[in-house]
N, C-alpha and C positions, 0 to 999 in steps of 0.2 A: 453765524455770519462773520464772526471774528476770524474763524479758520479760512473762510473764503477770501477775506481781505489779505491775510498773511500769505496765502497761496498765490494770489495774483501778484503781490509785491515781489515775492521771492522768484516767481517765474519771470517777472519783468527784469530782475537782476540777471537771471540766467540767460535770457534771450539777448540782452544788450551785450553780454560777453560773447555770445555766438555771432554777433554782428547782424542780428535780426532787428533792426531799428524800428520798423513799423510795428512788428508784433510786440516788441517791448514797450513801445509807446501806448499801444492799446491796452496792454496789461496794467500799466501804471494808471491809466485813466479808469480802468475797471476797479483797481484797488481804491482809488479816490472816490469813486461812486459808492462803493461799499461803506467807506468812512462817512459819507454824507447820509447814507441810509441809516447808519447807526447814530446819527445826530452828533457826531464828534465835532462838527463845526459850530454847534449851538452852545453858547455859554450856559444855558439852563440845564443842559445834559449833565454837567459836572456837579450840580447841586444834588443830584439824585444818586450818586455813587460814593463809595468809600474813598478815603484818601489814597490808599495804594492803587485802586482802580482809576482814580482821577489822574494820578501822575502817569500811569501806564497809558491811558487813552490820550492824554496830552502828548506824550512822547510819540505815539503812533501818528497823531495828526501832524505834529511838527516834522517828523521824519518824512511823511508824504509831501508836506509843503516844501521842505528844503530840497528833496529829491526832484520834485517837479520843477522847481526854479533852476536847479543845475541842469536837468535834462533839457529844459526849454532854452537855456542859454547856450548849451552845447549844440543843439540841432535847430535853433531858430524856429521854434514853434510856440504858440500862445499858451499862457498859463490859465487855468480855470479856478484855482484855489485862491481864497482870500482869508484874512484873519479878522474876525470880529473884535473890535476894541474891548469888548466886555469879557473876552476869554480869560480864564484864570491863569495865574503865572505857573511856570514850571518851577521845580526846586532850584534854589540859587546856584547849585553846582553847575547846571547846564545853561541857565537862563541867559547869561551875557553873550555866549557864542551864538545861540539861536536867534536872539533878538538883534544882534549885530548883523547877521545874515539877512534877516527880514528887512531891517532898515536900509541896508545897502542895496538890496535888490528891488526895493519899492521905488515908486516915482518920487519919493520925498527928496527935498533939497539936501545935498550933502555939502559939507564944508571940509577944508583941509584938516581941521582938528578932528572931525569925524573919521576921516580916512586914517589918520595917525592912531586914533583910539582903536579902530578895528584891527589894524596891523599889530598893535601892541598886545591886544587880547589873544591873537593867534600865536604870538611869540611867547606868551606866558603859559602855553600848554606844557604840562610837565614832561620832562625828558624821560624816555623809557630807560629802564635799568637792565642789568645783566640777567634779571629774571625773565625778561621778555625775549622772544626769539627774533631771528633776523627778518622773518616775514613781517612781524609786527613793526619792527623798526623801519623797514622799507616803506610800509604803508604810511606810517606817520610822517616820515621825512618828506616823501613826495607829495602827499596830500596837503600837508601844512603849507608847502611852498606854492602848490597849485591854487589853494584857496587865497593866499596873499595876492597871487597874480589875478585871480578872478575879481577880488575887491578893487584892485588897481584898474582893471579894465572897465568895471562898472562905474568907476569914479572919474575916469580920464576926461569924459565929456561934461562933467558936472563940477569939477574942481579946477581951479587955476593951478597948472603945474609949473614946476621950475625946471630949468635945464642945468642946474648946478651940479649936484652930487648924485651918483648912481645909487648909493645905498639909502637914500631917502625915498620913502614910498610916494612922496609928492613930486618926485622927479620923473620927467618924461622918459628917462633912461633906466628907470628902476628895474625892469626885467633883466638887465645885464647882471647886476649884483645879485639878484634873486637866483638866477641860473647858476652863477658861480658858487653861491652858497649851497645850492642843491647838489652840484657836482661834488663838493667837499663832503657832503653828508653821505652820498651813495658810493663814493670811490672805493670803499673797502667791501662793498657788497658784491655778490656774484650776480651774473645775468640771470641765473636760475631763480634767485630770490625775487628779483624784480618781475620776471616773466610769470612767476606763479600767481600774480594778481590779475593776470589776464589782460584783455583789451582795455579795460579801464585804466590800468597803469600806463599802457602804451599811449593812450589818448592824452593823459595828463602830461607825460613827458613831451609829447608832440606840441601841446599848447605852449609849454615853456620854450621849446626849441623854435617854434614859429614866431613867438614874440621876440626872441633874440634876433631872428632874421629881419623882423620889422625894424628893430633898432639899428641894425647895421645898414639897412636900406635908407633909413631916415638920416643917419649920420655916418656915411661910409668912410670919412676921413678921421674918425675917432682914433687917437693914437694911445699907445701904452708903452711902458718900458720894455726893453728887450727881454728882461727877466720876468716880466709879469704876463700872466695869461690875459689875452685880449678877447674882445667879442667874437672874432672869427674862430679862435681856439675853442672857446666855449661852445659855439655853434657846431663845430666839427665833432667835438667829443660827444655832445648830446645826440647828434645825428647818427654817429657810429653806434651808440648804445641802442637806439631805436632799431637800427639795421640788424642788430643781433637777436631781436625777438623772432622766435620761430613761428611761422604762420602769421597769425595776427590780422590786423586790418590791412587789406591789400591796397587800399587807396592812399594810405598815409605816405608810403615810401616814394611813389611818383610825385606827390605834392612836395615832399621835402627835397627830392632831387631837383625839382624845378626851382625851388627857392634857392638852393645852393648854386645852381647854374646862373640864376639871375644876379647873384652877388659876386660871381666870378670864380666860384669853386667848381668849375666844370670837370676838373680832373678827379674829383672825389666820387667814387662809385660806391653806392650803398648796397651791399649784398643782402638779399632776403634769405635768412637761414630757414631751410625747409626740412632738413634732416633731423628727425626727432628720435633716432635710434641709438645715438651715442650714449655712453654710460654716464648719465648725469647723476650728481649726488642726490638729486631729488627722487630718483627712480627706486631707490632701495628703501621701501617704506618700513622695513623692520628695524632700521637703525634708530637709536634713541635720539631725542632732540639735540642733546649735547654733541653727539657724534656727527649729526647732520650739519650742525652749525660749524663745527670744525672743518668738515669737508667743504662746505660752501666757502669758508674763508680762504681755502687753498685755491679756489677758482674765482677770486674776487676780480672786479674790473681793473683794479690797480695792478694785480699780478698778471692779468691777461694782456693788458696794453702797456705794461711798464709804468713809468711815472705818469699819472693821469693828467697832472697839471703843468706840463711843460708846454712852451709855445709850440704850435703845430706848424709843420711844413708839408706841403703837398708832395714832397719827395719821400716822405716817410711811408713806405709801403705797408707797414704793419696796420694801417688804418683802413685798408681796402681789401 
């Protein structure tokens, strides 16, 4: 039955990347059902297995729990999993991140200090080194910022927010500084590197972009220095990156175009790239990882668009 659980979960991941939301949801539910049939939700189950198996089963259960919470938040569907207070602990290496997610996504009362603690835990995730490839770095950079945004969204109705500084997670305008940091992290990456992660990456970038649009709508007169990248610049840069994804989620671009028009950026047209026949550096599978990374660097977003972090003007045709 372990194999059935794994198969259902991996098929859930595959179908969500294919845009088959209903099928992927049913497969996730199936994987959760197998977990319950294996008694992975019962604390007594873990008294009967060895320590390695105990940690493995706990990781499977927590993986399903966190995946369901994220899936439910993304698509506004109810959760069916719960955590028994008597469940044994995970090893200390992973425990803080998992429990933070559980606490933040539960109905428990959150405080400003809790929000800061969760944010600091995510910021303490070790930075990847030169031994990691660009795909891993892109995944970590985007997912880390996306998780910080999800924590902020979960807490915004439970914590008294401030309107002071953008870089404080307790600020109502926190998504602006988060998006700016995200752009800094991915500016040297190629669109191929981001696109390789599929619709999941596109959805995470859309969540951040949509939140920036919310902030601009909330405070349209927010001003910045002429030499500083402002909220509208950030929005345009992120929207342009999403527009560079080939294929992908066909509903995101019209939604994003509508948000841009509502803010007054009617002149910005986001093209959906559908031609997948060009000679991408990712198509030559025989190259070594080092050669591939060098090739990807030559096609970075920074090189493709010029200086990524200059104030944007609707007269700059290179963005359309």
